[in-house]
C-alpha positions as CSV (number, residue, x, y, z in Angstrom):
1,X,61.0,40.6,-14.5
2,X,58.1,39.3,-16.5
3,X,57.9,42.0,-19.2
4,X,57.8,40.3,-22.6
5,X,59.3,42.1,-25.6
6,X,58.1,39.9,-28.4
7,X,55.9,42.7,-29.8
8,X,58.9,45.0,-30.1
9,X,60.6,43.0,-32.8
10,X,58.0,42.8,-35.5
11,X,59.9,43.8,-38.7
12,X,57.2,46.0,-40.1
13,X,57.1,48.3,-37.1
14,X,59.0,51.5,-37.5
15,X,58.3,52.9,-34.0
16,X,57.5,51.0,-30.8
17,X,56.7,52.3,-27.4
18,X,57.2,50.0,-24.5
19,X,55.0,50.9,-21.5
20,X,56.9,50.0,-18.3
21,X,54.3,51.4,-15.9
22,X,53.6,47.9,-14.5
23,X,57.3,47.2,-13.8
24,X,58.4,48.1,-10.3
25,X,61.2,50.4,-11.5
26,X,61.5,53.4,-9.2
27,X,63.7,56.3,-10.0
28,X,66.5,57.2,-7.6
29,X,68.9,60.0,-7.2
30,X,72.6,60.3,-6.8
31,X,72.9,63.8,-5.5
32,X,70.9,65.9,-8.0
33,X,71.3,63.2,-10.8
34,X,68.3,61.0,-11.7
35,X,68.7,57.3,-12.5
36,X,66.6,54.1,-12.9
37,X,68.6,50.9,-12.7
38,X,65.7,48.6,-13.6
39,X,64.9,50.6,-16.8
40,X,68.6,50.5,-17.7
41,X,68.5,46.7,-17.3
42,X,65.5,46.6,-19.6
43,X,67.4,48.6,-22.2
44,X,70.3,46.2,-21.8
45,X,68.1,43.2,-22.5
46,X,66.6,45.0,-25.6
47,X,70.0,45.8,-27.0
48,X,71.2,42.2,-26.4
49,X,68.2,40.8,-28.2
50,X,68.7,43.2,-31.1
51,X,72.3,42.2,-31.6
52,X,71.5,38.6,-31.2
53,X,68.8,39.0,-33.8
54,X,71.3,40.4,-36.3
55,X,71.3,44.2,-35.8
56,X,74.9,45.5,-36.1
57,X,76.1,47.2,-33.0
58,X,77.1,50.3,-35.0
59,X,73.4,50.7,-36.0
60,X,72.1,50.9,-32.4
61,X,72.0,54.1,-30.4
62,X,70.8,54.6,-26.9
63,X,69.7,58.0,-25.8
64,X,68.8,59.4,-22.4
65,X,68.3,63.0,-21.2
66,X,70.0,62.2,-17.9
67,X,73.8,61.9,-17.5
68,X,73.5,59.5,-14.6
69,X,71.4,57.1,-16.7
70,X,74.0,57.3,-19.5
71,X,76.6,56.3,-16.9
72,X,74.6,53.2,-15.8
73,X,73.8,52.3,-19.4
74,X,77.4,52.6,-20.4
75,X,78.4,50.2,-17.6
76,X,75.8,47.7,-18.5
77,X,76.6,47.8,-22.2
78,X,80.4,48.1,-21.9
79,X,80.9,44.8,-23.8
80,X,79.0,46.2,-26.8
81,X,81.7,48.5,-28.1
82,X,79.9,49.6,-31.3
83,X,76.8,51.0,-29.5
84,X,76.6,54.7,-28.9
85,X,75.1,55.8,-25.6
86,X,74.5,59.5,-25.6
87,X,72.5,62.3,-24.2
88,X,69.9,63.8,-26.5
89,X,72.1,66.8,-27.3
90,X,75.1,64.7,-28.2
91,X,73.1,62.4,-30.4
92,X,72.3,65.1,-32.9
93,X,73.4,64.3,-36.4
94,X,73.8,60.5,-35.7
95,X,72.1,58.1,-38.2
96,X,71.1,54.8,-36.6
97,X,68.7,52.1,-37.7
98,X,67.6,51.4,-34.1
99,X,67.3,54.0,-31.4
100,X,66.3,53.2,-27.8
101,X,65.3,56.2,-25.7
102,X,65.5,55.7,-21.9
103,X,63.3,58.4,-20.4
104,X,63.9,57.3,-16.8
């Protein structure tokens, strides 16, 4: 994977969109459930970089509208116990400094 995230971590940026159109990351289905393993891996790398850069795990939230994507993200990030990985509905009322949204 040759996607570089250096522009994502500029301190003055409040919102950053990462365009992954050039990344060969096809969606797949497990029954009726949608997932994207490559995108989940990209989220994992972002989370690790944030934590390594000093962001507290409790201040990172990962949101996806798809339950199957939540399942994959939870597996990939299982060693980061403080990070909440939730559907959009369940994330209501949470207050996080850094939120990553996986749209699959």
